[in-house]
C-alpha positions as CSV (number, residue, x, y, z in Angstrom):
1,M,14.4,14.2,9.1
2,K,11.1,13.3,10.8
3,S,10.8,16.6,12.7
4,A,11.3,18.6,9.5
5,L,8.5,16.8,7.8
6,L,6.2,17.4,10.8
7,L,7.1,21.1,10.8
8,G,6.2,21.4,7.2
9,A,2.9,19.7,7.7
10,V,1.8,21.5,10.8
11,A,2.7,24.8,9.2
12,L,-0.1,24.1,6.7
13,V,-2.5,23.0,9.4
14,V,-2.0,26.2,11.4
15,G,-1.6,28.4,8.3
16,P,-3.4,28.9,5.1
17,V,-4.1,25.7,3.2
18,R,-7.6,24.1,3.3
19,L,-8.0,22.6,-0.1
20,L,-8.0,19.4,-2.2
21,A,-4.6,19.0,-3.9
22,Q,-2.8,16.2,-5.6
23,D,0.8,15.4,-6.5
24,L,1.7,12.4,-8.7
25,S,5.3,12.2,-10.1
26,L,7.9,9.7,-11.4
27,V,11.7,10.0,-11.0
28,V,14.3,8.2,-13.2
29,G,18.0,8.5,-12.5
30,G,21.0,6.9,-10.9
31,V,22.4,6.3,-7.5
32,N,25.7,5.4,-5.9
33,A,25.1,4.1,-2.4
34,R,25.9,1.6,0.3
35,Y,22.7,0.2,1.9
36,A,24.5,-2.5,3.8
37,D,27.8,-4.3,3.9
38,T,26.8,-6.6,1.1
39,V,24.8,-4.1,-1.1
40,A,26.8,-1.2,-2.5
41,G,27.9,0.4,-5.7
42,S,26.2,2.2,-8.6
43,A,22.6,1.5,-9.6
44,G,19.8,2.7,-11.8
45,L,16.9,4.3,-9.9
46,L,13.2,4.4,-10.5
47,G,10.8,5.9,-8.0
48,G,7.3,7.4,-7.6
49,R,5.5,9.7,-5.3
50,F,1.8,10.4,-4.6
51,G,0.6,13.0,-2.2
52,M,-2.8,14.5,-1.4
53,V,-4.2,17.2,0.8
54,R,-7.9,17.2,1.7
55,G,-9.2,19.6,4.3
56,A,-7.1,19.1,7.4
57,A,-5.8,15.6,6.3
58,Q,-2.6,15.1,4.4
59,G,-0.8,12.1,3.2
60,Q,2.1,10.9,1.0
61,V,3.3,7.6,-0.4
62,E,6.8,7.4,-1.9
63,T,8.6,4.4,-3.3
64,S,11.9,3.6,-5.1
65,L,13.7,0.7,-6.6
66,A,17.5,0.6,-7.2
67,K,19.1,-2.0,-9.4
68,F,22.9,-2.2,-8.9
69,T,25.4,-3.0,-11.7
70,S,26.5,-6.0,-9.6
71,G,23.1,-7.5,-9.8
72,E,21.6,-6.8,-6.4
73,W,18.6,-4.6,-5.9
74,A,17.1,-2.5,-3.0
75,A,13.5,-1.3,-2.6
76,Q,12.0,1.3,-0.3
77,L,8.5,2.3,0.5
78,S,7.4,5.0,2.9
79,L,4.0,6.3,4.0
80,Q,3.3,9.5,6.0
81,G,-0.1,10.9,7.1
82,L,-1.4,13.7,9.3
83,V,-4.8,14.9,10.5
84,G,-4.8,18.3,12.2
85,R,-7.2,20.7,13.8
86,P,-6.5,24.4,14.3
87,L,-7.1,25.7,17.8
88,S,-6.6,29.2,16.7
89,R,-4.9,31.1,13.9
90,R,-1.6,30.3,15.6
91,D,-2.1,26.9,17.3
92,A,-3.0,23.4,16.1
93,V,-3.2,19.9,17.4
94,G,-3.4,16.7,15.5
95,F,-2.3,13.1,14.9
96,A,0.7,12.1,12.8
97,M,1.4,8.6,11.6
98,G,3.9,6.9,9.3
99,G,5.5,3.6,8.2
100,S,8.3,2.3,6.1
101,L,9.5,-0.9,4.4
102,N,13.1,-1.5,3.3
103,R,14.0,-4.6,1.3
104,L,17.3,-5.8,-0.1
105,Q,17.8,-8.7,-2.4
106,G,17.4,-12.0,-0.5
107,A,15.8,-12.1,2.9
108,I,17.1,-8.9,4.3
109,W,14.3,-6.5,5.2
110,S,13.0,-4.2,7.9
111,S,9.8,-2.3,8.5
112,T,8.5,0.4,11.0
113,V,5.2,1.8,12.0
114,A,4.4,4.6,14.4
115,G,1.8,7.2,15.3
116,G,1.0,9.8,17.9
117,P,-0.2,13.3,18.7
118,F,1.5,16.6,18.0
119,F,1.0,20.3,19.0
120,A,2.2,23.2,16.9
121,H,2.5,27.0,17.4
122,V,3.2,29.7,14.9
123,A,4.7,33.0,16.1
124,G,5.6,35.3,13.2
125,A,8.1,33.6,11.0
126,T,8.7,30.8,13.6
127,T,6.9,27.5,13.7
128,S,7.5,25.2,16.7
129,S,6.2,21.7,17.2
130,L,6.1,19.0,19.9
131,S,5.2,15.4,19.0
132,L,5.0,12.1,20.7
133,S,4.6,8.7,19.1
134,G,4.6,5.0,19.8
135,G,5.2,2.1,17.4
136,A,7.3,-0.9,16.5
137,V,10.1,-1.9,14.3
138,R,10.9,-5.2,12.6
139,R,14.7,-5.5,12.5
140,V,16.8,-7.1,9.8
141,D,17.6,-10.0,12.2
142,S,13.8,-10.7,12.4
143,T,13.4,-9.5,16.0
144,L,10.6,-7.0,17.0
145,L,11.1,-3.9,19.1
146,A,8.5,-1.5,20.5
147,L,9.6,2.1,20.3
148,G,8.6,5.4,21.7
149,T,9.7,8.8,20.5
150,A,9.5,12.4,21.5
151,S,10.4,15.2,19.0
152,L,10.8,19.0,19.5
153,G,11.4,21.1,16.4
154,F,11.7,24.7,15.3
155,R,11.5,26.4,11.9
156,V,12.2,30.0,11.0
157,E,11.5,31.4,7.5
158,R,12.9,34.7,6.3
159,G,12.5,35.6,2.6
160,P,14.1,32.8,0.5
161,W,15.8,31.3,3.6
162,R,14.4,28.6,5.9
163,L,16.3,27.4,9.1
164,E,15.3,24.2,11.0
165,T,16.5,22.6,14.1
166,S,15.1,19.5,15.9
167,A,15.8,17.0,18.6
168,L,14.4,13.5,18.3
169,G,14.6,11.1,21.3
170,T,14.0,7.4,20.9
171,A,13.5,4.7,23.6
172,G,12.8,1.0,23.3
173,D,13.7,-2.0,25.5
174,T,17.3,-1.0,26.6
175,L,17.8,1.4,23.7
176,R,18.1,5.1,24.5
177,L,19.3,7.7,22.0
178,V,18.8,11.3,20.8
179,D,19.3,12.7,17.3
180,W,20.2,16.4,17.1
181,M,19.6,17.8,13.6
182,A,19.8,21.2,11.9
183,G,19.4,22.4,8.3
184,V,19.2,25.4,6.1
185,T,17.2,25.8,2.8
186,W,17.4,28.5,0.1
187,H,14.6,28.8,-2.4
188,R,14.1,31.1,-5.3
189,S,11.8,30.7,-8.2
190,A,12.3,27.1,-9.5
191,V,15.6,26.4,-7.6
192,E,15.9,25.0,-4.1
193,V,19.2,24.2,-2.3
194,A,19.3,22.5,1.1
195,L,22.1,21.5,3.5
196,S,21.5,19.5,6.7
197,G,23.5,17.7,9.3
198,G,23.1,15.8,12.6
199,A,24.7,14.0,15.5
200,R,23.6,11.3,17.9
201,T,24.1,10.9,21.6
202,G,23.4,7.7,23.6
203,D,23.1,4.2,22.1
204,L,24.0,3.5,18.4
205,A,26.2,6.6,18.5
206,T,28.0,7.3,15.3
207,N,30.0,10.0,13.6
208,P,28.1,13.2,12.7
209,W,26.4,13.0,9.3
210,W,25.5,15.5,6.6
211,Q,23.3,15.7,3.5
212,A,22.9,18.1,0.6
213,R,20.0,18.4,-1.9
214,L,19.4,20.5,-5.1
215,E,16.2,20.8,-7.0
216,A,15.9,22.9,-10.2
217,G,12.9,23.1,-12.4
218,V,13.8,22.7,-16.1
219,T,10.2,22.8,-17.4
220,P,6.8,23.4,-15.8
221,W,6.5,19.6,-15.5
222,A,10.1,18.4,-14.9
223,T,12.5,18.9,-12.1
224,L,16.2,18.0,-11.9
225,E,17.0,16.5,-8.5
226,A,20.4,15.7,-7.0
227,S,21.4,14.8,-3.5
228,G,24.2,13.2,-1.6
229,G,25.7,12.7,1.9
230,Q,25.6,10.2,4.7
231,Y,23.0,8.6,7.0
232,P,23.5,7.2,10.5
233,R,22.9,3.7,11.8
234,D,19.3,2.7,12.1
235,V,17.4,1.1,14.9
236,S,16.2,-1.5,12.4
237,G,19.8,-2.9,12.2
238,F,21.0,-1.3,8.9
239,T,24.5,0.1,9.2
240,A,25.5,3.7,8.5
241,G,26.0,4.5,4.8
242,R,26.6,7.1,2.1
243,F,24.7,8.0,-1.0
244,A,24.7,10.2,-4.1
245,T,21.7,10.4,-6.5
246,V,20.8,12.4,-9.6
247,G,17.5,12.1,-11.5
248,L,14.7,13.8,-13.4
249,R,11.3,14.0,-11.7
250,V,8.4,14.2,-14.1
251,A,5.0,15.4,-13.0
252,L,2.3,13.0,-14.2
253,L,-0.4,15.3,-13.1
254,Q,0.0,17.7,-16.0
255,P,-0.7,21.5,-15.9
256,S,-3.8,21.1,-18.0
257,L,-5.3,18.7,-15.5
258,R,-4.2,21.0,-12.6
259,S,-6.0,23.8,-14.2
260,A,-9.1,21.7,-14.6
261,L,-9.0,20.9,-10.8
262,S,-8.2,24.5,-9.6
263,G,-9.6,26.8,-12.2
264,S,-8.5,28.8,-15.3
265,S,-5.2,30.8,-15.1
266,D,-7.3,33.8,-16.0
267,D,-8.9,33.6,-12.6
268,L,-5.7,35.2,-11.1
269,Q,-4.0,38.3,-12.4
270,T,-1.0,40.3,-11.1
271,E,0.1,43.7,-12.4
272,R,3.0,45.9,-11.3
273,V,1.9,49.4,-10.3
274,G,5.3,50.6,-9.1
275,Q,8.8,49.6,-8.2
276,S,7.7,47.6,-5.2
277,R,3.9,47.4,-5.5
278,V,1.7,44.9,-7.3
279,R,-2.0,44.7,-7.9
280,V,-3.6,41.3,-7.4
281,R,-7.0,40.5,-8.9
282,V,-8.7,37.1,-8.4
283,R,-12.1,35.7,-9.3
284,V,-13.8,33.9,-6.3
285,A,-17.3,32.4,-6.8
286,K,-20.0,32.9,-4.2
287,A,-18.1,35.1,-1.8
288,S,-19.2,38.1,0.2
289,R,-15.8,38.8,1.8
290,V,-12.3,37.9,0.6
291,A,-8.9,38.5,2.2
292,I,-5.4,37.4,1.1
293,A,-2.6,36.2,3.3
294,G,0.9,35.0,2.6
295,E,4.4,34.6,3.7
296,W,5.1,38.3,3.1
297,N,2.9,39.3,6.1
298,D,3.2,36.2,8.4
299,W,-0.2,35.0,7.0
300,T,-2.2,37.9,8.3
301,P,-5.3,38.3,6.1
302,A,-5.4,41.6,4.2
303,P,-9.0,42.5,3.0
304,M,-9.6,42.7,-0.8
305,R,-12.3,44.8,-2.4
306,R,-14.8,43.7,-5.1
307,D,-14.3,45.4,-8.5
308,P,-17.2,46.2,-10.9
309,D,-16.4,43.1,-13.0
310,G,-16.9,40.8,-9.9
311,R,-13.2,40.2,-9.2
312,W,-11.5,40.8,-5.9
313,S,-8.5,43.1,-5.8
314,V,-5.8,44.4,-3.5
315,T,-2.5,46.3,-3.9
316,L,0.4,44.9,-2.0
317,A,4.0,46.1,-1.3
318,L,5.9,43.2,-2.8
319,S,9.2,42.9,-4.6
320,P,9.5,40.6,-7.7
321,G,9.6,37.0,-6.7
322,V,7.4,34.0,-5.8
323,Y,5.3,33.9,-2.6
324,R,3.1,31.2,-1.0
325,C,-0.4,32.6,-0.4
326,A,-4.0,31.7,0.3
327,L,-7.4,33.4,0.4
328,L,-9.7,33.6,3.4
329,V,-13.3,33.5,2.1
330,D,-16.2,34.9,4.2
331,G,-14.0,34.8,7.3
332,S,-14.0,31.1,7.7
333,R,-12.8,29.2,4.6
334,W,-9.2,29.0,3.5
335,V,-8.5,28.2,-0.2
336,A,-5.7,28.5,-2.7
337,P,-6.2,31.3,-5.2
338,P,-8.1,29.9,-8.2
339,G,-5.8,29.5,-11.2
340,S,-2.6,29.9,-9.1
341,P,0.3,27.5,-9.6
342,R,0.8,24.9,-6.8
343,A,4.0,24.4,-4.8
344,D,4.7,21.0,-3.1
345,D,5.5,21.1,0.6
346,E,7.8,18.5,2.3
347,F,4.9,16.3,3.2
348,G,3.1,15.9,-0.2
349,G,0.7,18.8,0.3
350,Q,0.3,21.9,-2.0
351,A,-0.1,25.6,-1.5
352,G,-0.9,28.5,-3.9
353,L,1.9,30.6,-5.4
354,L,1.7,34.3,-6.2
355,I,4.2,35.2,-8.9
356,V,5.2,38.9,-8.9
357,P,6.9,39.7,-12.3
358,E,10.0,41.9,-12.7
359,T,8.2,44.4,-14.8
């Protein structure tokens, strides 16, 4: 869902994250899918993902290779990138770009490349975005087609729930179509469940499609991933299909290395001071003012005070759980809390996590 990816990325541009972050992981598993009329069945799956956030620039590269029991293979490569600039605490503009390569055994392959500007606005728990892009697609029949797209998307986050809707219009040559999509995601601690669906009007019309995804952390460095559903016909010439995958994703950037990049875990401390209140203490070097913001208060910075030992502290009204957060240093610089765990967003970026214990 292109609009969903853009929404996740622009939320970071408008919101809290201004840091250097990395994500490098490997997934091993199996898939049952139909990529084309001649490539279908069960296959072993090997894939990798690398993502980075640096300042207002974000990027992700993801690749996979499926080897079917019948002997055929299918390979995929996708690249996404974004550069944004905040206009205010609520608005941002930027440029998003992406590309993909899909290859089946033999001479069947397609590729796409596109890029264009976007605008995003955050109002409370709602993020909205408008994007335009131009590009080209190389179809499986070797023909080239110039494409233009316009996308409008909305995201609403309430506690562990996230709702998303989007409309993506595509035009090229005599081709005219609109994809209407919606999805809901539930996240709690190390588990995330997502359901999404869509329908198409115009050319290449097909039956409505749906997809489901489950991610469950089994260790600090390994996540069980499962997904399944359908996908529609593609402008590159690939037919509609179905898929079901299961795999284990292993983080190659180990926690020890993450700590070396972001600071010791002792830099961030949380302590319950009541049934629904928690005291947060964090060590921030070379700061004269520090404020904390997170999804519990629509990313509104709350001032912290300097303790005698040099740490910065604040007491927050928070129930037990896991919250995305960031620090505003000296009124101008956003950083993830030193020593905090990192959470991957949908575009390869990372944000700090504030873990509020039960007791």
